[in-house]
C-alpha positions in Angstrom: 0.1 0.0 0.1 1.4 3.4 -1.1 1.5 6.2 1.7 -1.3 7.8 -0.5 -3.3 5.2 -0.2 -2.6 4.7 3.7 -3.6 8.3 4.2 -6.8 8.0 2.4 -7.6 4.8 4.3 -6.8 6.4 7.9 -3.4 4.7 8.4 -1.8 6.4 11.2 1.6 5.6 10.3 1.3 6.7 6.8 -0.1 10.0 8.3 2.9 10.4 10.5 5.4 9.6 7.8 3.7 12.2 5.6 3.8 15.0 8.1 7.3 14.3 8.8 7.9 14.7 5.1 5.8 17.9 5.1 8.2 19.3 8.1 11.3 18.4 6.4 13.3 21.4 5.0 15.5 19.3 2.4 14.8 20.6 -1.2 14.1 17.0 -2.3 11.6 16.4 0.3 9.7 19.6 -0.5 9.1 18.8 -3.8 7.7 15.1 -2.8 5.8 16.6 -0.2 4.1 19.3 -2.7 3.4 16.3 -5.0 1.9 14.5 -2.2 -0.4 17.4 -1.2 -1.4 17.8 -4.8 -2.4 14.2 -5.1 -4.9 14.2 -2.4 -6.9 16.8 -3.4 -9.7 18.0 -1.3 -12.2 16.3 0.6 -15.9 16.2 0.1 -16.7 15.8 3.7 -17.6 18.4 6.0 -14.7 19.4 8.3 -14.4 21.7 11.2 -11.0 23.6 11.7 -10.7 25.1 15.1 -7.9 27.3 16.3 -7.1 27.5 20.0 -4.3 30.2 21.5 -4.0 31.5 25.0 -1.4 32.6 27.4 1.2 30.1 28.6 -0.4 28.4 31.9 -3.9 29.5 30.7 -4.8 25.5 30.2 -4.8 24.9 26.5 -3.7 21.4 26.6 -6.0 20.4 29.3 -8.8 22.3 27.6 -7.9 20.6 24.2 -7.8 17.1 25.8 -11.2 17.5 27.4 -12.8 19.1 24.4 -11.4 16.6 22.0 -12.5 13.7 24.4 -16.3 15.5 24.3 -16.0 15.9 20.6 -15.5 11.9 20.3 -18.7 11.5 22.1 -20.3 13.3 19.9 -19.1 11.3 16.9 -16.3 13.5 15.8 -13.0 12.1 14.4 -10.3 14.5 16.0 -6.8 15.5 14.8 -4.9 18.0 17.1 -2.0 19.8 15.7 -0.1 21.0 18.8 2.5 23.5 17.8 5.3 23.5 20.4 8.3 25.8 21.2 11.5 24.6 19.4 14.3 23.7 21.1 17.5 25.7 20.2 19.6 23.0 20.4 18.0 20.4 18.1 15.1 22.3 16.8 12.5 19.8 18.1 9.3 20.1 20.0 10.1 20.8 23.9 6.9 20.2 25.5 5.5 17.0 23.8 1.7 17.3 23.8 1.2 13.5 23.6 2.3 13.4 27.0 0.2 16.2 28.2 -2.9 14.5 26.6 -2.4 10.9 27.8 -6.3 9.9 27.6 -6.8 11.7 24.1 -3.9 10.2 22.7 -4.9 6.7 23.6 -8.0 6.7 21.8 -8.1 5.2 18.2 -10.2 7.9 16.9 -7.7 11.0 17.7 -4.5 11.6 16.3 -2.2 14.1 17.9 1.0 15.7 16.5 3.1 17.9 18.0 5.1 19.9 15.8 8.0 22.3 16.4 7.5 25.9 15.6 10.9 26.6 14.1 10.9 29.8 15.1 8.0 30.9 12.8 6.1 33.8 14.1 2.3 33.3 14.7 2.7 30.2 17.0 2.3 27.8 14.0 4.6 25.5 12.0 5.2 26.5 8.6 3.7 23.7 6.9 0.6 23.6 9.7 -1.7 24.5 6.4 -0.5 21.5 4.6 -0.7 19.2 7.7 -4.5 20.3 8.0 -4.9 18.9 4.4 -3.4 15.5 5.0 -5.4 14.8 8.4 -8.6 15.8 6.7 -7.6 13.5 3.9 -7.1 10.7 6.6 -10.8 11.0 7.9 -10.5 13.6 10.5 -13.4 16.0 10.7 -12.3 18.1 13.8 -8.9 19.6 13.5 -7.6 21.4 16.4 -4.5 23.6 16.0 -3.2 24.7 19.3 -0.7 27.4 19.3 2.5 28.2 21.1 0.9 31.1 23.1 -0.4 34.5 22.6 1.3 37.7 21.6 1.4 40.2 18.8 1.9 37.5 16.0 0.3 34.6 17.6 -3.1 35.4 15.5 -1.8 33.5 12.4 -3.8 30.9 13.7 -6.8 32.4 12.8 -5.7 32.7 9.3 -5.6 28.7 9.2 -8.8 27.9 10.7 -12.7 28.4 10.6 -13.2 29.3 14.1 -10.9 30.9 16.5 -10.9 30.2 20.2 -9.0 32.4 22.8 -8.7 31.1 26.3 -8.3 33.2 29.6 -7.6 32.1 33.1 -9.2 34.2 35.9 -6.8 35.7 38.3 -3.8 35.2 35.9 -3.2 38.7 34.7 -6.0 38.3 31.8 -7.5 41.6 32.3 -9.0 43.5 29.5 -5.5 45.5 29.6 -3.8 42.6 29.7 -5.4 41.0 26.5 -4.2 42.2 23.3 -7.4 44.1 21.6 -6.3 42.8 18.1 -6.6 39.0 19.2 -9.6 39.9 21.0 -11.2 41.1 17.8 -10.1 38.0 15.9 -11.6 35.9 18.6 -15.0 34.0 17.8 -15.2 32.6 21.1 -13.5 33.9 24.3 -13.3 31.1 26.9 -12.3 31.8 30.8 -11.1 28.3 31.9 -10.2 27.1 35.4 -13.5 28.7 36.3 -13.7 26.1 39.2 -13.3 26.3 43.0 -12.0 29.4 44.5 -12.0 30.9 41.1 -15.4 30.3 39.9 -16.6 33.8 41.2 -13.5 35.7 39.7 -14.1 33.9 36.4 -17.7 35.0 36.4 -16.5 38.7 36.7 -14.1 38.2 33.5 -16.7 36.7 31.6 -19.0 39.9 32.5 -16.0 42.3 31.7 -15.1 40.8 28.5 -18.8 40.5 27.2 -19.4 44.4 28.0 -15.9 44.8 26.0 -16.8 42.8 23.0 -20.2 44.7 22.8 -18.1 47.9 21.8 -16.3 45.8 19.2 -17.7 45.3 15.9 -17.9 41.8 14.8 -15.2 40.7 12.2 -17.7 38.2 10.6 -21.1 39.1 9.2 -22.7 35.9 10.1 -21.5 35.6 13.8 -21.4 37.7 16.8 -18.4 36.5 19.5 -19.3 34.6 22.4 -17.8 34.9 26.0 -18.2 31.8 28.2 -16.7 29.9 31.3 -15.7 26.4 31.8 -13.5 24.1 33.5 -11.3 21.8 31.5 -10.3 20.0 34.8 -14.0 19.4 36.1 -15.7 19.2 32.7 -18.1 22.0 33.8 -19.6 24.2 31.0 -18.1 22.0 28.1 -21.4 21.0 26.9 -22.2 24.8 26.7 -18.9 25.3 24.9 -19.7 22.5 22.3 -23.3 24.0 21.7 -21.6 27.5 20.7 -19.1 25.8 18.5 -21.8 23.8 16.9 -23.9 27.1 16.4 -20.7 29.0 14.7 -20.4 26.1 12.3 -24.3 26.0 11.4 -24.1 29.9 11.0 -20.8 29.8 8.9 -22.2 27.0 6.6 -22.6 29.0 3.6 -19.8 31.2 4.3 -16.9 28.8 4.8 -15.9 28.2 1.2 -15.5 32.0 0.6 -13.5 32.3 3.9 -11.1 29.4 3.1 -10.7 30.8 -0.4 -9.5 33.9 1.1 -7.0 32.0 3.6 -5.9 30.4 0.6 -5.1 33.4 -1.4 -3.3 34.9 1.6 -1.2 31.8 2.2 -0.1 31.6 -1.6 1.4 35.5 -1.3 3.2 34.5 1.9 4.7 31.3 0.0 5.5 33.2 -2.8 7.6 35.7 -0.4 9.5 32.7 1.4 10.4 31.3 -2.1 11.6 34.4 -3.5 13.8 34.9 -0.5 15.1 31.4 -0.4 16.2 31.6 -4.0 17.9 35.1 -3.3 20.0 33.6 -0.5 20.8 30.4 -2.5 22.1 32.3 -5.3 26.0 32.9 -5.1 25.9 36.3 -6.9 22.9 37.7 -5.3 24.6 36.7 -1.9 27.5 38.8 -3.2 25.3 41.5 -4.1 23.4 41.5 -0.8 26.7 41.8 1.3 27.7 45.0 -0.9 24.4 46.6 -0.4 24.4 45.9 3.1 27.7 47.6 3.2 26.4 50.5 1.4 23.4 50.7 3.5 25.1 50.8 6.9 27.5 53.6 5.4 24.3 55.4 4.6 25.5 55.5 0.8 22.1 54.1 -0.4 18.4 54.3 1.0 16.9 50.9 2.0 14.3 51.2 -0.7 16.9 51.4 -3.5 19.0 48.6 -1.8 15.9 46.3 -1.6 15.0 47.2 -5.3 18.5 46.7 -6.6 18.8 43.4 -4.5 15.7 42.2 -6.5 16.7 43.5 -9.9 20.3 41.8 -9.4 22.5 44.7 -9.5 
């Protein structure tokens, strides 16, 4: 059985090998990976792509496992693409989400893949978009992308997924001032996690504050008004309500997802063109020498940044 046949039949080993191929930076592997993606085509099944972000310590992995298990009970096949910080030594994943989602990883209906961020901005790995294509082809109809953390450039996950969830924790500095407005404006659902025990009352106040704040923000989708809910991934309280909100979002978005995904693909194409152009610029010895000369001229203030960049692209 070829890897393509294995992926389409849901073979987890074939899927894992294909993802490893996608993550390789070797030129020959990149060509093989591109051919593999093209051979798969698009799935005709309805799939949900869910992006989840939040500050470190907010309980993202605990929530993803609890929500993933809940989704399995609802008949979904769940793939979790957990993007970990990269080791500065080996470049691999540091946190290892399979060990942090032990129950979910043991279920044959779930697939968890931790991937190193590779230093990429946006909290997602460079090939996350292609990996989503792979897991959907393998039969997973709920794809959860869990990002490294939250910050100025962590919102890239919203450009990869259909619905963006932002997790907050009560009493952990996630005040209205502590959450960047740009991220709030992108969120389709804000979840206040750890809403249990002594923090339950605090969580209610955080929910109330953020609901009031969101009422002043213009919704970024014509078909959806962002929600704020509280839950406890540890106790399971509130997960039913979260599932209902997610289901309501995809019901409301059903006539709009194709257009949204086309816009995301167009944006991804522009980013990939820039990446490839930059890679070719650095791979050409003559261009590298030209860049070194231009850097010297720029440092000496003998040329403007704009003209230096133009000469680098023009080749002289």
